[in-house]
Each structure stands twice: as C-alpha cells, then as structure tokens.
N, C-alpha and C positions, 0 to 999 in steps of 0.2 A: 572437509567433514564437517559434522556439527562439535562444537567444542564439548568435551565431556561424553558420557554416555546417562542416558537418563535410566537405563537399566542397572548400571554399576550404581548410579546415584540412590535409587530405589532401596538397591539391596546393601550398600553402605552406612547410608544415613537414617535410611527407615525401617533396616531388617525385613524387605520384602521382595517377593518376587512377583513380577506382575501378571495381572490376567488381560490388560490388553497395552498393545503399543501403538500410539498414533504418530502421523507425522503431517506435516502442513508447512508449505512453501512460502518464503516472501514473495516480494513482487516487484516489478520497475513499471511504471507506466509509460506509453510511449507517447502518448498525449491524450488530451485531453485531462487540464490539472485545473483544479477550482472549480469543476463542472459537476460534480458529484451531487453536492447537497443541494444545489438548483436543478436537478433532474435532468440534467445532461447528458452527455455522451464520454465516453471514455475507452482506451484502447491500452489496458496492461496485459503484461503475462507473469505466469508464475515462473520463479527463477529458481536454479537448483543451489538455492542456500534455505535452510528449513530450520524449524523446530521440530524436536521428538519429545514426548511425553510417554514416560510409563506410569499405568494405573495398577495399585490393587485395590478390589474391594473390601470393606469392612463391615463390622455386624451392626456396626452403632451409626448415630450421624454425625461424627465426629471427620473433619477433613484433615489432614496433615499435608502440606507442599514444602517440598524443596526445588531449586532452581542451582543448577552448574554456574550459572553467572551471578549467583547471589548469597550473600550469609544469610546464617540463620533457616528457620523454620517457621513456615507461617500454620495456624491451628482456629478454625473456625467451626461453626455448626454448621451443617449444608441445610437445616430448615430457618437457620437465620442469618443469610449472608449479609455482613455489614460492611460498608467502605470505610477501609482504613487509611487511604491515602497511600499504599505502596503498591510495589508490583503485585502485591497478593489479590488486589480489585481486580485485576483480568480476569483470575480464576473464579475470585467468588462471582462477579459479573455473569460469567458463563452459566453459573449454578442456578444465580437467579433467574437469567433466563430462559434456560430449560424449563423451570419452575412454572414461567408465566405461559408458556407453550404445552403444559401436561404432562412434562418428561420430571418425574420424581425420581429425584438424584440422593441415593444413600450416602453412606459415609466411605471413605476411599482416602489411602496415601498416593501420592504422586510427586513425580519427579522431572523437572524439564532440562531438555539439553538444546542449545542455540546455536547456530553460525550466522544468523542473520543479526547484523549490527544494529544494536539501540540506537534511536536517535539518528539515524542516517536517511530516513524517510525511504525505506525498502521494504516497511510494512511490519516491523518485526511484533508488536501488537495483536495487529489483526493474524500473523500466523500463529501466535500463541493462543490467541482464542478460536481460531479455528482447530488447531491440533486438539485442545480441551475439550471444546464441543463434540470432535469426534470420536474424542476417547470416552466421555462420559455418555454418549449418544451409545455407543457399542456395549459398553458396560452396566449399564443401566436398561437397555432394549427399549432406546426411544422410538427408535424405527423412522429417522428422518434422513430425508434427502439432501445432497450436498446444498440446495439451496437454502431448504429450510435451517441449517446450519450456519449457513452464512448468515442470512437473517438474524439467527440467534446472537452470533457475535457482533453483528451491527448492532442489536440493542444491548448487548451487554455496554459496548465502548460508549454508545449513546447515551442510554440511561442510566447506568450503574457507574461506569468510569468517569461521564459527564465531559467526552468531548464530543462537538456539533458535527461528526462526520459524515460522508454518504456512506451507500453501500460498496463502493469501488473496492476496498481493499481485501474485505472479507470474501467478495466474489472472487476475485483473482485468484485468492487462497484455494477456496475451495472448489474451483471450477476449471482451474487452468489445465492445458492439454499440452503435453510434449510439443515442439514444432510449431505452436501455433498462440497468436496472441486472442484477445478475447475483446472483439466490440460488444461493449456493454451500454444499454439505455439504461440509465438511472432512476429513469421516473415509472416504467413499466418494469425493468428486472430482466428483460428478452436480452438474450445473448446470440453470439452468433462468433464462430471461430474463423482467425483469418491467417493463412500459412505465412511462416517468414521464411525467408530464404538463406536458411541456415548454412548450407555449402557456399555462399557467394558473400555472405554478410557477417560479422559480430555485432554484439552489443558488448561494449565496455561502459564500467561504471565507476566513477570516480569519488572518493569521499574527500570532501571538500577539511573535513577535521572540525567542524562547525557543528556541534551537534546540538540539537534543537529538541525539546519538549511540547508536541502540540497542544496538550492542555493547556501549555505556560505560556505559551507564544501568541502573537497575532493572529493564528488560525482563527481564532475565536472572532477578533476584530472585524476580518474579512466577512466572516459569514453572516455576521450584523450588517456589515455595509452593504452586502448583497440583498439581505432582507429588506432595508431601506431604500436600495435603491428598486426594488419591484414598485414601491407604491410610489414613487418617482416617476417610474418609466407608465404607469398604469392612468396617473394624473397627465402625462404628458399626451399620450395616447386615445387617451378617453374609452379605456377597455381595462376588463381585469387582466392583470399579471399575475398569477399564482404562483409562478418560477420564471426566471430569467429563461431556459429553456425554450419557455412560448415565445421569445421575440427571434426576429429573422434580422441577418443583413441589413433588409429592405428597411428595417426600423430605425436603424442608426442615423440617417440625416433628419430625421424629425427629433430624434433625440439628442443630436448633437447642439440643436436650436435652443435647448429649454434646460437642459440637465447642467447642474454644477459638475466643476471639474472630476472629482474625485467620483462621483456614482456613474457619470460616464465612461470613465475610464475602467471602471468594474465591470458595468454593463457590456463594453466594447469587447473586454478580454473573454465574457463567457459565451459570447454570442458568435465571435471570431473562433473560437477555440472548436465549438460543436463543429463548427464548421471544416475545421483542420482534421476533426476524428474521420469525418466519411474521406476526406481527402487522402490521407494517411490509408486507409483502407484498400481504397483504389489504387493507389500507388504501390502499395505492396502488392496487390494482387496482381499487378502489371508486372513487375519486378521493376519498375521504377525508383531505382534508391536514388537518383539526385533527386528527384520530385518529392522522395521523405526526408530527405535530409534539407531541404529547403523548407517543410514543413516543421522539422524541430526547431531552426534557426528563426523561423516567423514565431514559433510557440514561446521561445528562449526572451525574443525581444517583447512580447505580449504580457510575458509574466513580469517582465523588469522593467517594463515601463507604465503599462496598464494594470497590472495587478500588485505591483510591486511587492514582491515576495521573494526577489533574488537577493545575493548578497556579494561583496568584493569576490570572495573568494570560489564562489560558485560564476559567477562573471569570468573570472580571470581562467577557470578549468573550461568554460566554453569556448572563449576565445583561444585557447591554446589548443583545443581541439579541432575547432574549423579552421585552424592554419595548419595543423599537420596533414601530411600527404596522406591521401585513401580515406580522411573521413568524411562522409556525408554530410553530418550535420549534430550538432549538440543541444542539449539543453538539461536546465535540471529535472529532476525528477522529485514526485511527490510535493509537500505541501510548501515546500520552499525554507527561508530563513536560516537556513544550513543545509548539513545533509550532501545529498549527492547529485550527480551530474550522470547524465548516459552519453553515448557517444557510438553514432551508427558508421562503422567503420569496415571498408571492404577486408576480407577474412585476412589477405596473403600481407595485409599492413598492419593487423591487429597489435601485435607486437611492437613494432616501431613506433604506433600512437601512444600506444601505452607507456613507452618511455620517455615521447616527447612531453604527453601530460606531467609525469612526473618530476624530468628534468626542469622543464619551464615552471611550475608549480614551487617547486624546491629553491630557484632561483629570485620568485618574487617573495614568497613566506618565509623560506628559510626553514620549510620543514616538506617532507616525501610523503606525499599524500598515497593511500593505499588504492591501487586500481585494481578492477577484479573483471575477467571476461565471464559474463552470463549468458544460459541457455533457457530457453522457455520449457518449463517441466511439467509434470502431472501434479493436479493439484491434490488437495488433501486426503489419505487414507489410513486404512487399519493396516497394520503391517501382521503378517504372520510371527510368530513368537521363536519361532525356530529360526528366523533370519533377521531379528530384531536386537541387535546387538547395543 
C-alpha cells in the first residue's frame, strides 16, 4: 500500500478536498539498461508500487505542495517555476513542461504519497512526475494522451531537474499494462506489449541498501562517455554515428581494433544490450524462461564489466540469486551504482528464493535487504474520487 494517504495529507495539512486524484506506478526494467539515452531498446514494466497525488484547484497562481515522505511545504508561483534543488523541483518541472506544450496551469494545492522507495532504481521520480502530470492535465483540461504526458515528464526531469535521462522511465509509468512488459524503441517512441508468463514466474526485487541519486552519481559521466564514444566510432567506421543505437554487433570487430578500452566497453555494452532486448522478447513470447534467465545474467555481466555501473552489494545479490533453486537469472535494474536487483524465479520457488537472498546477503553484509515480489501493473490514471482514499 502507498505510505500515507494523499487525500488525507491534502485535508490535514492543506485543509482542502481534492478535485482530482491520480496514480502512477514505478517500474522495473527487465533488460535494456543505459540504452535509452542512446536511442536504443528497452523492456520495462510498470509495477504494483505507485505514487498517488491529490489536487485541489485554487483561484490564484499559487501552488502549495506537501508530501507524506517529506517534511515541510513547498510554495511557488505556477507562472514562474524556479529550480530550488529539492524534491519540489519534480513538481515545478512538470508545471514548466506543461506550459511549454501549451497547457496553462493555474494555482493548486497538492499532496503526494508513495510506496516506491526513492533511490532504489525503481523510478520513483518518474512515477511522481507522471502522477503530477496526469493530475494537472485533468484538473486544467490539457487533453494530453499518455504519450504526451510521458514526454512532459521526460522534459521536466531532463530540462528542469537536470538529469540527462532517456524516455524509458516515464513511458513505462505512463503506458504500463497489467501482465505485460513494454518493448520500447527509445529513438522513435514506438511501443509493443510483450506478455509475461505470470502463472509460471515471479519477479523478485531486492534492495541493496545502497541509495543513489542519479543527478549526483556517475550516471552523467556514463552519458558523456557514450557521447564521446559516438565520435570515436564514427571516425573509426568513417561514417556518421548520431547515436550508439546505429551500431550493430557486426561493427564491433572493426571498433575493437581502434577504440581505447573504456570507449570500446561502453559501445560494446550498448550494442549487445540492444540485441538482448529483442532476444528477451522472443524468449518470453516462447515461454523459454531458461533463455530469459541467461539473458539477464549476460546483461548483468555487461553492466558490471563493460559499463561498470554495478556495486559489490548488487553483485552479491545477483550471485546469491543465481545460486538459489528456481532462479532463472538475475541482474541489477535501473541505472546502477546502488539500488535494486531483479530475479526471475519459478513461481513455486519465489518464497524460498527470497529467503535465500535475505539470509545470504545478511551473512555477507550484516544487514537484511528488503525483497519484494512485483507484478506488472497498469500505467498512470485518474482515479474516481469516490474510491480514491
């Protein structure tokens, strides 16, 4: 359940009843990591953990925002959103991005509640921004469809908050479908739903306890390295390379002969990870869970060795998972540098696998990691006020 009640916080802290209540889920990414900002492929799904927001319109331009997860109250002018360097930037950024696409946002009071853990790689920030975009669009008659709201959230995080992210997270939160993963082409925005064999398999999420902040981590360094690698690859291949997505596995032998080790590893990860996305779609469609697990293990090895975004705690969770009975494969999910791992597990062995993760990690690190079973959930929506408690 969402921690706290958005409608309760709106009433108790701001003295208002809601005109709109909206929800947006977090996400895990099965495969296709650090490919989105290079126009690549990804396979996320929305999860049954979410952000809820309750909004009441005002007659002025003032916005008052409170969160069940944060102390204090943020206040700003909706006509002049300004970056403050705190959690309220995610709300202000959505207001600014809506204005850029022609949605005029007036004053409002807003309360936020969430059970998506922050800093865990489960896209708490995108879930917040999609929930806010969905509520504001409904409250101020924006008429935006889910794709447009996803692009608003992306513009808010990239342009206002300042994270050089791709479209993966907001698209997953906005467009999720129960029981399905979302094959996302991050260059074109094209999507296709891939059924998940929920009766046969569970996805476990284990939190390493290493909290990360994408804006402050080595994420930006990896983005810059990929940008530099494009130029090196273009010079080596003697053709333009606007995005690493344009490179294919067949280009790697030529690049291995000329690129320096670090750019080569970054390129190799993106190229092979894109190939793993379509291989994973084929494996899931065929119900071949052994093949799907092998792809997770390959992806983790590439993230650890070629992209260098893993951490000892993440490596340990993957090793423990892969050694547990019934686990098909494991890897980190999200940007890395901390956060969570995912484990594809036979449904009948999920509880035992979760126990093995907790006990094995506690033996090594002297603390017990949270482990959740997550299911593929619906994307963002406005909730009926009668049922939005």
